[in-house]
C-alpha positions, 0 to 999 in steps of 0.5 A: 584357144584364147579369143580376143574380140575387137569391136568397131563402130563402123565397117569402115573402121574395122576394114582400116584396123584389120588391114593395118594389122594384116599389112604389119604381119605381111611386112614382117613376113617379107622382112624375115623370110623374104616373102609372105603369104595371105589366105583370105575368104570370099563372100560379100563381107571382105570387099571393104577390107580387101579394097583397104588392104590393097592400098597398103604400103608394103612390097606386094611383089613378095606377097602371095595371096590364096584363098581359104576356099573356093566354089568350083566355078570359073573365074568368069562366074560372079560366084568365084571367090578368085574373081572377087580377090582379083577385083577388090584386092589385087588392085593399086599397089597390091596388083603386083602380088601373086595370086595362087587360085584353087580352081583348076579348069577342066577338072572336078574339085575331087580330080583337082585336089592332088594338083592343088595340094601340090601347088600349095605345098610350094608356098612357105609355111606357116602362112603369115595371115589367114582371114576366115569368114563365117556364115549364119549357119555356123560354117567357116571356110567350106566346113558346112553342117552336113558336109560330106567330108567334114570330119576329114577337113577338121581332123588334125591327123588326116594330113590334108592340105586341101579337100574337095567338099560338098554340102546341102548349104554350099550350093556348088561343090567346093575345095577348102583348105584343111583346119590344120593348114589354117591353124598354123597361121601366124595371125588367125582372124575371124572377120564378121559383120552385123548383129546376126553374125554376132549372135551366131558367134555367141551361139558357136561359143556356147555348148554344142557340137562341131557337126552342128556349127563347124566354126566351133572346130576353129574356136575350140582348136588348141593354138598358142596364139589367140584368134582375133575376132573383128566385128562391126555392126 
């Protein structure tokens, strides 16, 4: 896969540039299909990006937001990615967007897999934009080193939309979109910040196995459109 890196002097400048690019793609999806889909990642890194994107001037009522992956916790938990999105992205103009959460109350991640897959199947494909993050252990989405179903999650022939997955470094059980689902996106971006994440990316781009650093499954995947990497110190 071709990789295009975009470096910014501040995290504020990165958030503005990424939000501008994503908003343009979403506007294009609304114009051509009548609706657009955005898949985002959790954690602390995307907060400023979410808050900036929320102010974008577009028809948010025609946008569906879902998550790349979710910790298997209720929305009341401060570990919930769904809560993060509601509090930081679905505000202001973006409050009229539809949120398609991955968590299902009263079921385990494995039990909910089919229902979550069914709901996601109703969304238009390919997704207009997918924004990935990356951990210092080389994970992206919930593709963690040592994950119990990593091979299935990144297998283009497996046919999964989503998978329940567990890993030593993941904390809670999780549910994640499968790699082929992510690679379809019109805009595929990797959002990282800080020198340590930059060093992790450089290591991932070097020789080594996908099992060791699963983000390599994205970096090495065949895809016509480039992966856009956004970084700030």
